[in-house]
KERO-780111 format. One record per residue: residue in one letter; x, y, z of N, C-alpha, C, CB in turn. Coordinates in steps of 0.1 Angstrom, whole numbers, plus 5000, padded with zeros to 4 digits. Each point is the difference from the previous one (the first is absolute). Glycine has a CB too. Layout:
aXYZXYZXYZXYZ/...
//
This chain:
m564204687607499650014986498949904998502350074992/v496649975002498849924997500149954985498650125018/f501449754980499949944987499349875001502150124993/i497549834995499349875000500949904993497850114998/h502549785010500949894995499349934988501049975023/h497750024977499349924990498950084994500649785012/i499450234975498950074994498749935000501750114985/p497249955020498749935000499649964986499450135021/s499849764978499649954987499250104992500149775010/l499250324997499150094993500850114992498349975018/v502950064987500850114993500349964985501050065023/p499549834974500349974986498750004991501949865008/k497050114998498750014992499650154997499349785011/i501050314998499750144998501050064991499050015023/f502349964979501050064991500649894991500650165018/s498549804973500249884992501050024989497849935005/k502650204991500950024990501549995005498350154989/l501849845024501349975006500249855003500050245010/i501249714990500249865002500549985015500549964975/w498749975032500249985015500649875003498150155005/h501649754987500549865003499949924987499350015024/k501349884975499949914988499249885003502350084993/d497849824999499149885000500049935014500449974976/r498550025031499949945013500049854999498750205008/d501349744980499949854999501449944999497850034989/k503250055010501449954998500950045012499750004974/p501149905030500950035012501250094996499349785010/k500450334984501050104997499850135008500249904977/v500950165026500050135007501050104992499449905023/y500350224979500850104992500650105010498449984980/l502950005022500850095009500350134993501049805012/t498850314994500350134994500850085010497949994985/f503050095009500950085009500050144994501549815006/d498150295002499850144995501150095005497649965000/d502750144992500850125003501549994997498450035018/g502149854978501449994997500450054986500149815015/p501050164980501149925007500850085010500149864980/v500250085031500850075011501149905005498050155007/p503249894992501149925004499949965015501550114983/g498849775020499949955014498749935003501550185006/i497549844986498749945003499649924987499450175017/t500649904971499649934988500949884997499150224991/d502249805011500949894998499849895010501750164991/f497949875021499749905010498849924996500950155018/v498049924977498849944995500449904988498650205007/l502249854984500449924989500749875004500150214986/d500849815024500749885005499149905006502050155004/e497149895004499049915007499149934990500150155020/l499549924970499249944989500849904993498650214998/g502649834999500949914992500349875007501050204990/k499149805023500349885008498949904998501350135016/r497549924981498849914999499549994986499450055023/e501450014968499650004985498550064999501549804995/m498350305012498750074999500050124992499549925023/r499450124971499950124992499050105007500549874979/a499750265018499250105006499950124990500749935024/t498450164980499850124991500550125008498049894988/f502850205006500550125007499450124994502149885005/f497150195002499550134996501050115003497549925003/m503250134987501150095003499750144998501449824992/v499350265017499950154999501150054990499150015024/g500550074967500950044989501350075005498050024986/d501950065024501250075006500949905006498750205004/n500849695001500949895006500749924988498649995021/i500750004968500649934989501250094995497749894993/r502050245006501150094996501249995009498350164991/k501549845022501050005010500849865001498750175013/h500649734984500549865002499849914988499750025025/p500850024963499749934988500449865000500250214988/d501049765018500549864999499149915008502350084998/l497149975013499149925009498749984992501150095021/a498550014972498749994993500249894989499450245004/r501749764989500349904990500149865006501250174986/r499349825026500249875006498649945003502150075011/v496950014992498749955003499449934987499650185017/v500649894972499549944987500849884996499250234993/e502149785009500849894996499849875008501750174993/g497749855019499649895009498749934996501350125018/g498149934971498849944996498750055006501349804996/h498950315011498850065007499350104991501249975022/s497650064982499250104992500150145007498449824993/v501550284999500150145005498850084996502549995000/g497150105008498950094997500350145004498449825003/n500850284991500150145002499450045014500050044975/h500750035033499550055013500250155001500549785010/t499550294979500250144998501550045002497650045008/q502750084987501450055001500450045014499750084977/h499349985031500450065013499149955011500850204988/h498549685010499249955010498950105005501949855008/v497450204982499050115002498649945004501350144984/k498049955023498649975004499050054990500750015024/g498549894971499150044990499050105004500349784991/f499350225022498950095004500650145002498949825012/s502450204988500650135002500550074987500849915022/l499050024967500550064987498850004990502349925004/s497850184987499150004988500349884992499850255000/s499249714991500349884991501250034991497549955001/q502650174994501150034991501349985007498650174988/d501649895024501349985008500249865003499750235009/y499349704995500249865004500449914988498350035018/l501149994971500349934988501450034995497649994994/q502850135008501450044996501049935008499250224993/d500549765020500949935009500149854996499450165019/v499449784978500049864995500849994987497849975010/a502150134981500749994987501550015003498150104988/r502349985021501550025003500549865006499750255005/c499649695003500449865005500149914988498950045022/q500249964969500049914988501250034992497549995000/s502950144999501250034992501349955007498850214992/q501249795021501249945007500149854997499750175019/f499249764981500149864997500549984986498149965015/q501450124975500549984987501450044998497750054992/e502850065014501350054998501149915007499050234998/i500649725014501049935008499949854999499950185016/i498949764982499949864999499649954986499350005025/g500150094968499649974986498749934999502349984995/i496850045015498749954999498950105004500949775006/s497950214990498950095004498949915006500550164981/p499549845033499049915007498650034996501649995019/g497649914981498650024998499149985012500449914977/i500350095035499250005012500450125009499949744999/f499250305009500150125009499349975013500150154980/r500649915030499350015014500150145005500649765005/p498350304999500150145005500550005014498150064986/p502950025017500550025014498850035009502250084992/y497849865020499050025010498649954995501350195009/g498749744980498749964994499150114996500249815014/q500350314984499250124997500050024985500650105022/l498149914973499850034986498650074999501449814991/t498650305002498750074997499349934988500850225010/n498049804988499349944988500650044987497950005013/g502550134987500650054988501449944997498850215004/q502049775006501349944999499849854995501050155018/l498049784988499849874997499649984985499249965024/k499950124972499550004986501250024990497750085007/s503250014997501150034991501049895000499650245004/l500649695007501049895001499649874994500850115020/l497949864980499549874996500349964986498250045016/p501950054974500349954987501549954999498450174991/d502449875018501549974999500449905010500450224991/f498949765020500449925011498949915006501750185005/q498749705000499249935009500450065014499949784985/i499150255023500350075013499749905011499450224990/y501749755017500049895011500050075013501249844985/m497850125023499950035014500549885008498050174996/w501249795014500549885008498849955009502450095000/d497749795005499049965010500749975013498649904982/v502750095018500849995013501050105001499649755000/l500350335011501050115002500849965013498550184989/s502849805009500849955012500050105011501449874984/g498650265013500150105011501450015005497749955007/d503350024984501450015004500450145003500449804986/f498850305009500350145002499650055014499750034975/d499549905032499450045013501049985011497749954992/k502950155014501049995010499449955013501350184989/q497449835013499349965012499749855000499150235003/q501149704985499749864999501349925001498050064985/s502049845023501249925001500249914988499850005025/a501449954973500349904990499149885001502450094998/e497449875014499249885003498650014995501449955020/v498050174983498650034996500050014985499550125022/c501449954972500150024985500049864994501250225002/l499649695002500149874995498749925002502550005004/a497050005008498849925003498850054991500949965024/k498950174975498950054993500249974985499750195017/t501549834978500249974985499749854997501750194999/k498849725010499749864998498549975001502349955009/k497150115000498549985003499250034988500450055024/y499950064969499150044989500449964986499550195014/t501749744985500449964987499249874996502350095005/q497249924983499249894994500349994985498250035018/n501249874976500249994985499750134993499349765002/g501650284989499850124992500350135007498349874989/s502250125024500350135007501150084993499349895021/i500550244979501150094996500450075013499050044977/i502349945027500550035013501050124999499649765008/v500250345000500950115000501050015011498150124989/f503249895007501150045009500650124993500449765008/h500550305000500750124994501649985002498050155006/d502749874982501450005001500650145000500049784987/q499850285025500550145002500750015013498150094986/q502650025017500850015012499150005013501650144986/k497249915013499250015013499549865004499450234994/t500549684996499549875003501149895001497850074989/k503449975009501149914999500149905012501250174986/e498849885026500249925011498949895002501150205011/i497649844987499049905002499949904989498750175013/v501649884975499949914988501249895002499050184985/q502149875019501149905002499749905011501650184993/e497549855016499649915010498949914996500750165017/v498449894975498749934997500149924987498850185012/l501949874978499949944987500449854999500550234991/s500749745015500549864999499049905006502350095001/p497249935011499049915005498749994992501050045023/f498650084972498850004992500249924987499450225009/l501749794984500349924988500049855004501350204990/d499349775021500049865004498649955003502350035010/y496950054995498649975002499349974987499950145020/l500449944970499449974986500449874995500050244996/v501349725006500549874996499349895007502250104995/l497649925018499449905009498549974995501550075019/m497850044978498649994996499949974985499450165018/e501749824975500049964986499450104991499949775007/f500350364996499650114991501150024990498650115018/e501049914969500950044990500050154999499649794987/t501650275012500050144998500150044985501150035023/a498150064973499950044986500250154998498549804995/i501750244993500250154998498750054993502549974998/l497350165004498950074994500450044985499250085023/
//
């Protein structure tokens, strides 16, 4: 699988309406976890964060909120931030704007019905958004991308490489992507703890979006 661990600096300048990183002058990083909540991995992530009193942002899939409401609530009760990641983890390039926005709205309804909140942040699955979808979402959401992609989804990448690359590219203001889903469970369970310890060692503060 081909992917880029670190977003080139030119990309945020071209796609300036999307948020790719935060303030580079402050030693803060923004851990994000996509695709949950999923039992066996989201709870693991919460436990590891809790041990270090760290906070993160979870971009949740609406159907997983529906399936695992108690776990979704636990994320919020732990002081973490949550964002909309669509109802069914859909690809923006594969759907009309109308169908895509309906899926986003369904996810927003799950948040409201189950947790009692309406997130103001959004991340498109696969990073895919058409111009039409973007224009329709901007009035209601801040749209967060990332500058560091762990690559935890890549089965051809070892845990050692995943950890090394993620550490290498993390800097002040980085928005870092991991996934709390079944397919990434094994590598995240191996990589997350040493990465969090690295953040402590380097005196990075973790903040929420």
